[in-house]
C-alpha positions in Angstrom: -107.1 5.3 102.3 -106.3 4.5 98.7 -104.3 1.3 98.5 -102.0 0.8 95.5 -98.9 -1.1 94.3 -96.1 0.5 92.4 -93.7 -1.2 90.0 -91.0 0.1 87.7 -90.3 -1.6 84.3 -86.7 -2.0 83.0 -87.2 1.0 80.7 -88.1 3.3 83.6 -91.8 3.4 83.2 -93.5 3.6 86.6 -96.6 1.5 87.0 -99.2 2.1 89.7 -102.1 -0.2 90.2 -105.1 0.4 92.4 -107.7 -2.4 92.6 -111.3 -1.4 93.1 -113.7 -4.3 92.5 -116.8 -2.3 93.4 -117.0 -1.0 89.8 -117.2 -2.8 86.4 -114.9 -0.2 84.9 -111.2 0.4 84.8 -109.3 3.6 84.1 -105.9 3.6 82.4 -103.9 6.8 82.5 -100.5 7.8 81.2 -99.0 10.9 82.9 -96.0 12.5 81.2 -93.6 14.8 83.1 -93.9 17.5 80.5 -95.8 20.7 80.5 -95.4 24.2 79.3 -92.6 24.9 81.7 -90.4 22.4 79.8 -90.7 24.4 76.6 -88.1 26.7 75.0 -89.1 30.3 75.4 -89.1 30.8 71.6 -91.2 27.6 71.0 -94.0 27.7 73.5 -97.4 25.9 73.4 -95.8 22.6 72.3 -97.1 20.6 75.2 -100.6 21.7 74.5 -100.1 21.0 70.8 -99.0 17.5 71.7 -102.2 17.0 73.6 -103.9 17.3 70.2 -101.2 15.5 68.1 -101.4 12.4 70.4 -104.9 11.8 69.1 -103.8 12.3 65.4 -102.7 8.7 64.9 -99.6 6.7 65.7 -97.4 4.1 64.0 -100.0 1.4 63.8 -103.2 3.1 64.8 -104.8 5.8 62.5 -107.9 6.5 64.6 -107.9 6.4 68.4 -111.6 7.2 68.9 -113.1 4.3 66.9 -111.4 1.4 68.8 -112.1 3.1 72.1 -115.8 3.5 71.2 -116.0 -0.1 70.1 -114.7 -1.1 73.4 -117.4 0.8 75.2 -114.9 3.4 76.5 -114.1 7.0 76.4 -110.8 8.9 76.5 -109.5 12.4 77.0 -106.4 14.4 78.1 -105.3 17.5 79.8 -102.1 19.6 79.8 -100.9 22.2 82.3 -97.7 24.1 83.1 -96.2 21.0 84.8 -97.5 17.8 83.1 -99.7 16.1 80.5 -102.1 13.3 81.2 -103.9 11.0 78.8 -106.7 8.8 80.2 -109.1 6.1 79.1 -112.1 4.6 80.9 -113.8 1.5 79.8 -115.4 -1.9 80.9 -112.7 -3.9 82.7 -112.9 -6.8 80.3 -111.7 -4.4 77.5 -108.8 -3.0 79.4 -106.2 -4.3 77.0 -107.5 -1.9 74.3 -106.2 1.0 76.3 -102.8 -0.6 76.8 -102.6 -1.1 73.0 -103.6 2.5 72.2 -101.4 4.2 74.8 -98.3 2.1 74.1 -98.5 2.6 70.4 -98.6 6.4 70.7 -95.8 6.3 73.3 -93.7 4.2 70.9 -94.1 6.6 68.0 -96.6 9.1 66.8 -97.5 9.3 63.1 -95.4 12.2 62.1 -96.5 13.8 58.8 -97.1 17.3 57.5 -100.8 16.7 57.1 -101.5 15.7 60.7 -99.2 18.5 62.0 -100.9 21.2 59.9 -104.4 20.0 60.9 -103.6 20.1 64.6 -101.8 23.4 64.3 -104.9 24.9 62.8 -107.0 23.5 65.6 -104.7 24.9 68.3 -104.4 28.3 66.5 -108.2 28.6 66.4 -108.4 27.7 70.1 -105.8 30.4 70.8 -107.8 33.0 68.9 -111.1 31.9 70.5 -110.0 31.7 74.1 -107.2 34.3 74.3 -107.7 36.9 71.6 -111.4 37.1 71.0 -112.7 36.3 74.5 -113.1 39.2 76.9 -110.3 39.0 79.6 -109.0 36.0 77.6 -105.4 37.1 77.7 -105.4 37.6 81.4 -103.0 34.7 82.0 -100.6 36.0 79.4 -100.3 39.4 81.2 -100.4 38.1 84.8 -98.0 35.3 84.2 -95.4 37.6 82.6 -95.8 40.1 85.5 -95.5 37.5 88.3 -92.7 35.4 86.8 -89.6 37.3 85.6 -87.3 34.3 85.3 -89.3 31.0 85.8 -91.0 29.5 82.6 -94.4 29.9 84.3 -94.1 33.3 82.6 -96.2 32.0 79.7 -99.5 30.1 79.9 -100.0 26.5 78.7 -101.6 27.5 75.4 -98.3 29.4 74.6 -96.7 32.8 74.7 -97.5 33.8 71.1 -99.6 32.3 68.4 -96.7 32.5 66.0 -94.8 29.8 68.0 -97.4 27.2 66.9 -97.8 28.6 63.4 -94.1 28.3 62.8 -93.6 24.8 64.4 -91.9 22.4 62.0 -92.0 18.6 61.7 -88.5 18.5 63.1 -89.4 20.7 66.0 -92.3 18.3 66.8 -90.2 15.1 66.5 -87.5 16.5 68.7 -90.0 17.5 71.4 -91.7 14.1 71.3 -88.6 12.0 71.6 -87.2 14.3 74.4 -90.3 14.0 76.6 -92.9 11.4 75.7 -90.7 8.4 76.8 -91.4 5.6 79.3 -88.8 6.9 81.7 -90.6 10.2 81.8 -94.1 8.8 82.4 -96.3 7.1 85.0 -98.9 4.4 83.9 -101.8 4.2 86.4 -104.4 1.5 86.3 -107.4 1.9 88.7 -110.6 -0.2 88.9 -111.7 -3.7 88.4 -108.4 -5.5 87.8 -105.8 -7.6 89.6 -102.4 -6.2 90.2 -100.8 -9.1 88.5 -102.9 -8.8 85.4 -102.2 -5.1 85.1 -98.5 -5.4 85.6 -98.4 -8.3 83.1 -100.2 -6.1 80.5 -97.9 -3.2 81.2 -94.8 -5.4 80.6 -96.4 -6.9 77.4 -97.3 -3.6 75.8 -94.8 -1.1 77.2 -91.8 -3.1 78.2 -90.1 -3.0 74.8 -90.4 0.7 74.3 -86.9 2.2 74.5 -85.9 4.7 77.1 -85.5 8.3 76.1 -82.7 10.8 76.4 -84.7 13.1 78.8 -83.3 16.6 79.1 -82.3 17.5 82.6 -84.0 20.8 83.0 -83.5 22.7 86.3 -85.9 25.4 87.2 -84.4 28.1 89.3 -86.9 29.4 91.9 -88.5 32.7 91.0 -86.7 35.4 93.1 -88.8 36.8 96.0 -90.9 39.7 94.8 -90.0 42.9 96.5 -92.2 45.4 94.7 -95.8 45.8 93.7 -96.3 45.3 89.9 -99.3 46.9 88.2 -100.7 46.9 84.7 -103.8 48.5 83.3 -105.3 47.3 80.0 -107.9 49.1 77.9 -109.7 46.5 75.8 -113.1 45.5 74.3 -114.4 44.1 77.6 -118.0 44.6 79.0 -116.9 45.9 82.4 -113.9 46.7 84.5 -112.2 43.7 86.1 -109.5 43.3 88.8 -107.0 40.5 89.0 -104.6 40.2 91.9 -101.9 37.6 91.8 -99.8 36.9 95.0 -96.8 34.5 94.7 -97.2 31.6 97.2 -95.7 28.2 98.2 -95.0 25.2 96.0 -97.4 22.3 95.7 -95.7 20.0 98.2 -95.4 22.6 100.9 -97.8 22.6 103.8 -98.2 26.3 103.2 -99.8 25.5 99.8 -102.6 23.7 101.7 -102.9 26.7 104.1 -103.3 29.1 101.1 -105.8 26.7 99.5 -107.8 26.9 102.7 -107.6 30.7 102.8 -109.1 30.9 99.3 -112.0 28.6 100.4 -112.5 30.9 103.4 -112.6 33.9 101.2 -114.6 32.7 98.2 -116.0 29.1 98.4 -119.8 29.2 98.6 -122.5 31.5 100.1 -120.9 31.4 103.6 -117.5 32.7 102.3 -116.4 36.1 103.3 -116.2 37.7 99.9 -119.7 36.5 99.1 -121.2 37.7 102.4 -119.4 41.0 102.8 -118.5 42.2 99.3 -121.3 40.7 97.2 -124.4 40.5 99.5 -123.8 43.2 102.1 -121.8 46.0 100.4 -122.9 45.0 96.9 -119.5 46.1 95.5 -118.9 43.2 93.1 -121.1 41.4 90.6 -118.6 38.4 90.7 -115.6 37.8 93.0 -113.5 34.7 93.4 -110.2 33.4 94.9 -108.2 30.3 94.1 -104.7 28.9 94.0 -103.0 28.1 90.7 -101.9 24.6 91.8 -98.5 24.9 90.2 -95.8 22.3 91.1 -93.3 25.1 91.7 -94.1 28.3 93.6 -97.6 29.2 92.4 -100.0 32.1 92.6 -103.0 32.9 94.9 -105.5 34.6 92.6 -108.3 37.0 93.5 -110.5 38.2 90.6 -113.5 40.4 90.7 -115.8 42.5 88.6 -117.1 45.6 90.4 -120.8 46.5 90.2 -121.5 49.3 87.7 -120.7 52.7 89.2 -118.4 51.3 91.9 -115.1 53.1 92.1 -112.2 50.7 91.3 -110.0 52.0 94.1 -112.8 51.5 96.6 -113.4 48.0 95.3 -109.7 47.2 95.7 -109.7 48.6 99.2 -112.7 46.5 100.1 -110.7 43.4 99.1 -107.7 44.5 101.2 -110.0 45.1 104.2 -110.9 41.4 104.1 -107.3 40.4 103.6 -106.2 42.5 106.6 -108.9 40.9 108.7 -107.3 37.5 107.9 -103.8 38.7 108.7 -104.7 40.2 112.0 -107.8 38.5 113.5 -107.8 34.7 114.2 -110.4 32.8 112.2 -113.1 31.6 114.7 -112.5 28.0 115.6 -116.0 26.9 114.4 -115.4 28.6 111.0 -112.0 26.8 110.6 -113.5 23.4 111.7 -116.2 23.8 109.0 -113.6 24.6 106.4 -111.4 21.7 107.2 -114.3 19.3 107.3 -115.7 20.5 104.0 -112.3 20.0 102.3 -112.0 16.6 103.8 -115.5 15.7 102.6 -114.5 16.9 99.1 -111.4 14.7 99.1 -113.4 11.7 100.2 -116.0 12.3 97.6 -113.4 12.6 94.9 -112.0 9.2 95.8 -115.3 7.5 94.8 -114.4 7.9 91.1 -111.7 5.6 89.6 -110.9 8.3 87.1 -110.1 10.8 89.9 -108.1 8.2 91.7 -106.1 7.3 88.7 -105.4 10.9 87.8 -104.4 11.8 91.3 -102.1 8.9 91.7 -100.3 9.7 88.5 -100.1 13.4 89.4 -98.6 12.8 92.8 -96.1 10.3 91.4 -95.0 12.8 88.8 -94.5 15.2 91.8 -92.3 12.4 93.3 -94.7 10.9 95.9 -97.8 8.9 95.0 -98.4 8.4 98.8 -99.3 12.1 99.0 -102.8 11.1 97.9 -103.4 9.6 101.4 -101.8 12.4 103.3 -103.8 15.5 102.1 -106.7 15.0 104.5 -104.4 15.0 107.6 -102.5 18.0 106.3 -105.8 20.0 106.0 -106.9 18.9 109.4 -103.6 20.0 110.9 -104.0 23.6 109.8 -104.3 26.0 112.7 -105.6 29.6 113.2 -101.9 30.6 113.6 -101.1 29.0 110.3 -103.8 31.0 108.5 -102.6 34.3 110.0 -98.9 33.5 109.3 -99.4 32.5 105.7 -101.9 35.4 105.1 -99.2 37.8 106.3 -96.6 36.3 104.1 -98.7 36.3 101.0 -100.9 39.4 101.3 -98.2 42.1 101.1 -98.3 45.1 98.8 -94.8 44.3 97.6 -95.9 40.7 96.8 -98.8 41.9 94.6 -99.2 41.6 90.8 -102.2 43.7 89.9 -103.9 43.6 86.5 -106.8 45.8 85.8 -109.0 45.8 82.7 -111.0 48.9 81.6 -113.5 49.1 78.8 -112.1 50.8 75.7 -114.9 52.8 74.4 -113.1 53.4 71.1 -113.2 49.6 70.4 -117.0 49.6 70.4 
């Protein structure tokens, strides 16, 4: 059980404090309710660009790294489809440094052409390196566009097209910042060696006078139910064929999300998983094979990806995967196998709660989803999953007409 207190400042900033006096450290994180799904379809990649821009200096601070290093701390950030999170970890006695840094860049970034052009170049190079020049690197571009015909999950976090970042103007960037990176669109989480009173007092001191924003009210219509199989084959400069199967599934707060997560562990988590034992060890059909859930806030994807062994027919490889899926749909998972899965997941959750960083990030994440208390409910949800739940959700997800299938084939002409 992770105990915490929650407060809301007059400007709408939500403050969550978790005291943990077993550590000499404290983690300060600021989660913003902005990800790639909040972008305009013609101006994508902005949330990811801001992950970089937020380290480019603010109104009163030119260099974020130096004061953090002098305080004996470290900082970083991540962006995904749904949110962005900036976090700092340091000795507890230097906690106020993080409040100073985070509040200044929330108040106002240092907007100038030099910083923008520098960070645009960094992001464009990252786009080229990870998406254009990496084998299978554009997988998310193709699969997202296949699976999401209406929802803005149809482009990945890095952006739909490299030109969107290249053409971003200073006015575009300013508008995006003041529309999203405001206190009433954020959650400040403090976890570690601190008192709740001290943390709230610092939050009020450093963040209390930052004005509210005019946050756009964006509604996301649910993606219509998929009713037909969608397939795409790409010939590219890749070392071997690869299969990606994306099945639309439940949203992050649904119990069925947890069931789907458990299904992917059953299929592909560790040497006792079914894919590993049957398709890798016994049949030797795949050199690598994996399954996981996307973790999106709105309806996500259950992904299966595999690279067949040389000489293995692709259709036979796909059929071998379907044999395992049909087994899940039609034969109850043995009670001992299910109990092992549930206990392994619960152990992972407990282990993750040792780290103040993990606790801070999780509290901010669930509060952005609307319910920080969810952090203490996940273990019970996993433990409540039954054999019938697994079969029911498997039947709902693993349908031919619910499949987005992407296949890569080596293009000999590209060699």
